[in-house]
N, C-alpha and C positions, 0 to 999 in steps of 0.2 A: 219497658226495658227488655222483656223477653223477645219482643219483635225486632229489636235492633241487633240482637246477637248474630244472626246469619249475615246481616249486611256487613258487619265488621269483619267477619270471617272471610266473606267474599272479597272485600277490599284488600284484606291481608294477602289472600291468594293472588289477586290480580297484581299486587305490588311485588310479589315474589317471582312471578313468571318471567319478567325481563331478566332478573338475575340468573334464573336457571338457564336462559338462553345464552348467557355469557359464559356458562360453565363448559361449553363445548371446547374441543381442542382448538387452541389459538391458531389462526391462519398464518401462513408465511407471507413475506413481503414479495408477492409475485412480480411486481414491476422491477424490483431489483434483480430477481432471478432472470427475468427476460433480458434485461440490458447486459448482464454478465454473460448469458448464453449467446447473445448476438456478438459481443466482443470476442468470445472464445471461438465462435464459428469463423469470424473474420480472421482470427489468429491462425486457425488451421489452413484457411485458404491462402494466407500470405506465407506461411511456412512452406506449403507445397510449392507455391510460385517461386520462392527464393531458393529452394533446395533441390528441385527435381533434377536439374542438370548435374549438380554436385553429387547427388545420391547415385545417379546413373554412372558417372565417371569413376567414383570411388568404390561403389559397392555393387554396381550393375543393377540397381533397383531405384527407379525414380521416386518411389513412395517411402524410401528408407527412413527419412527424417520425419515426414509427416505421420508415419505410423508410430514412431517413438513418441512424438508429441501427443498423439491420440491416446496412447497408453498412459502418459503422464496426466492427461486431462481426465481420463477415467478414474485414475487414482485420486485426482483432485476432487472430482465429483463425490467420491466416497468419503473423502475427508470433510467436504462441505456438508454432506448428509449427517455425518457423525457429530460435527460441531453444532449443527442446527438442533439435533435431538438432545444434546447435552445442555443442562442448565448452566449458563455462562458463569453464574456465581460460584460454581465448583472450581473454576479456574483460579479463584483467589487463593484457595488452599494450596495450589501447586505453583504459584507464581515464583516463589523462591527456588524450588527445585528446577523449574524451567529456566530461570536465569542462570543457575549453576550449569545446566546442560548447555545453554548457549555459549557461555564463556569457555567451557571446556572444548566445545567444537571449534571456537575461534583460535584457541591455543593449539589444538590438534592440527588444524589446517596449516598453521605456520610451521609446525614441526614435521608433519608427514604429508602435507598436501602437494598437489601437482601444479606446476606453473602453466598457466593458460594466458596467452596474449600478454606476457610480461608481468603477470601478477600471480602470486601463489595463494589461490583462493578457493580451490575446488578439490574434490575427491573423484575417483573413478573416471579419469579422462575428461573432467569438466562436467560430469553429469550431476553432481551434487555440490552445491555451494552453500555452506553453512550460514553465510551472511544473510541469505534470503530468509531462512528460518528465524534468524536472530531479529529481523525486523518485526516479525509477529510477536516473538517472545518479549521484545522490548516494550511493545505497545501494551501487552498484558501486564507485565510487571509494573511499568510506570503508572498504568491506570489503577492498579491495586495500591501502590505506594502513595499516590496523590490522594486517592479516596480515603485512605486511612489517616492522613495527616489533617484533613479539614483546614481550619483556620491557621494551623501551625505553619503552613507553607509560607505565610506572610512573614514569618520570623526567619531571618537570614540563616541562623544557626540550625534551624530545623528544616528549612526549605531549600534555599538556593545552594548552600554549600554542599550538603549531601547529594542533592540532585546533580550538581555539576561534577562531583567526584564520580558518581555512578555512570553518567553519560560519558565522562572523560575516559573511563576504563574501557567501556564498550567501543567508543570511537577510536581509541588508541590502538586496540587490537586489530581493528579493521584497516586503519591507516597503514599498519605495518605490512599489509599484504602486497602492494598498496592498493587501496580502493577508496579514492577520495569521493567518488559519486555516492556510494552507499553510506559513507560517513556523513556526508552533507544531508542526505535524506533522513537518517536516524536523528541527527541533531535538530533538524527543522521540525520533524514530527514530535519529538519529545518536548521541544520548546513550545510548540503550539498547545500541546496537552497541558503543560505547566501553566500557560496563560489561561486556558479555559477552566482550569481547576481553581482559579481565583488568585493567582500570584500577583503580588504588588507590581505596579508598572515600573517602579524604580529597580526592582530586581530584574525585570525583563530587560531594561536598558543596560544594566550592569552585565547580565548574561550575554547580551548581544555584543557588547564591546569586548568581553573576555573571549568569547568563542570566535569573533571576527579576528581578533589579534592572534589567537592561537592558530587559526586557519592560515593567516598570512605568514606566520613564522614557519609553518609546515611547508607552505608553497615555496618560500625562499630557500629552504634547506632540502628541497626535493627536486632533482633534475627532471623527474617524470612529470611533476605538476608544472614546473616552470616551462617546460616545452609546450604544454598544452595552452598555458596562459599566453605565452609569447605568440603562438600561432593564432590564438583568438584575437589578440590585439592587432596583429598584422593584418588579419582578415577584415577587421573593422575599418582600417585605414585604406586597404586595397583588397577587394575580394580575390584578386589574382594571387595574393600572397597567403590566402587562407590555407588550412590544412587540406591535403589531398582528399580525405574523407568528406569534408564539408563541401569542397568544390563539386565532387561527384554527386553528393546528396542534393545540392541546389540544381545541378543539371537535371537530375531525375525529376525533381518536383516541378521544375520549369517545363520539362518535356510533357508532363501530364496535362497541362492546360486546365480547362474547366471540367471536362468530362473524362479525361484520362485516355490512355492508349488501349485500355481493355484489360480484363483479368489475365494474368500470365504473360502480357505483352511487353513487359519492361525490358529495356536493353541494358541499362546501367548495372543490373545485377550480374551480368555475365562478365566477370573479371574486372570491372571498373569500380564498383562501389564496395568498399571493405565491409565485412560482416553484415551483408544485407538481410540476414535472417534474424539478427538480434538487435544491436544498437541502431542500425540504419533501416529497420523495416518500415518506418513511416515514410521514408523517402521513396521506397518501392511502391508503397501504397498510394502515395501521391502521384507517381508516374502512371500507375495502372488505373486508378480510380479517379484521379484528378482532384481539383479543388473541392468538388462536391463530395467526394469520398472522404477527403481529409476533414472537411467541416462536419460530416456525419459522425466520424469517430470522435471529434471534439464534443459534439452534442451528446453522444452516448456517455462520455465521461462526465459531462456536466449534469446529466440526469442521474448518473450514479452518485455524484456528490450530493444532489438534492435528496435522494432517497436515504443515503447514509446519514446525513445531518438530521433528516427528519426522524430517523430511528433514534439518534442520539438525543434529540429534543424530547422524545416521549419515553426515554428509558426510565424505569422505575427507581433507579438508584444511581449514586455518583459513579460507582465502578462501571456500570453498564454504559452510562453516558460518556465517560472518558474513553472506554474501550472502543465504543462505536465511532466516536469522533476521531480517535487515533487511527483506526483502520481506514476511515474515509480520507483523512488527510494524507496518509501514507500512499494510498492508491492514486489520488489526484495529483499529489506532488510528483510522484514518479512519472505520471503521464505528461504533466506540464514540462518537467525538466527534459524528458526525452524529446518531445516535440520542439522545445526551445533550442536544444542542441542541434537537431537536424536542420533547423531553419537558420542557424547561425546567431541566435539571440544569446546563447550561453556557450561557454567553452565546452569541449568534449569531456564527457564524464563517464560514459560506459553504463548508463542507467537503461534498463530494458523498458519497452513499452508494455505496461501491464496487460495480461491476457492475450497479447498479440505476438510479442517477440518469442522466438524459440528458446526454450529453457524449462526443464522439468522442475527444478527447485523453486523457481519463481512462481510457476503456475500453480503448483500444489500449495505453496504458502499463501498465495492470493485467494485460492478457492477456500482454503481453511478459514481465512480471515472473513470471507463473505459468509461462511457458515456461522461465525461468531456474530456477525451483524444480524443474521436471521434469528439466532438464539435470543439476542437482546430484543428484537422485534416481537418474538413470540411471548417473551416474559412481560413485555409492556402491555400485552393484551390480557395476561393472566392477572396482573395486579402486582402488589408488592412482593419482592423476593425476600429471601432470608437476608441477603446483603442489604436490601433497602431497610428492613427492620432494624438491622444493626446500625445503619447510618442514623436512623431516627433516635435510637437509644443514645448514641454518642453525641447527638446534636451537632453534627458536623456543620462547618460553614458551607454555604451553597456555592457550587461552581457557577461560572459566568453564564453557561447555557441555561441553567435553571432560572436565572434572572430574566432571560430573554423570553422563554416560552415553555419551559418544561412544566408538565402538569403535576 
């Protein structure tokens, strides 16, 4: 008996060693950081390409806009770092104040905002757009709200009705700007999060019918939206009748061919293609980098989607899973809509291309969202968070992703 004592102790020590190795600081999701860094670098290149002439003519400095975008990128990197270091579960305690801040900003921009391109959606000459921040706030609040409901979201009175009222308020304030593109993105992202949280399929069908009917009613009563829909339908019947922006975008993409004209060599950006640095940046990218460049950007967003959903699948709690999935859906949805619009697949919406289009509010919000993804990834390597322990105590219903492969 005495002879077996040291053997047991040795076995115990050997068993503990692997656990001590796991106590090291959890690593970041470096592949995700790399793909975001590449997209941001492409963005700076395209911003300079599309604005150097404009910057020289207006301000006497070809690098005027790309320097501003670089400053926003540095601010975004700082926000990414802060969000990465923060325990994402802390955000649950601030989801309601954040939602209140988002709604207040949406009201303020309607009262005191400046009109840019026919819409009252920004402050400081278009530098700050509250709706971009509201996208991130909506993801955080909806993730918290859905995670706290558990199986109750299958009950119409606890799930669909309050969910529809909440999203309706946010969407209504954005429609008043008017900004139908952002409204569609928020509704789609929130709807997918609702589905992933375990909502009943009948509720999803009802929500789809109601939201679709509401959107149709808004389009019918909005000359702004009707004009874009009519232009889109006319373009489907005869490309020569498409909107001027779409015609110029298709010319740019077609001129790029397989390998492109070369970086900075686009011709359509010089007075032909409207807003080449924001909504139409993918058209310039296609002209300069060709089909290969366009497919490479699509591949980057596809890889980002893979890493984002992988983080969601391995999140230690429902809030982390829903927040990570919501951020990923938001980024990918915006990318797909922007590219679909520029290629004539969808009507014009004014949605920027994530990380690539010029715009400080969008870039900082997206970088912060990537930081949130990193925080979830780090926590998944630590083990259960406080939020996860609360989930277990409440015995919440499991979201759909947990049925697919969450550990």
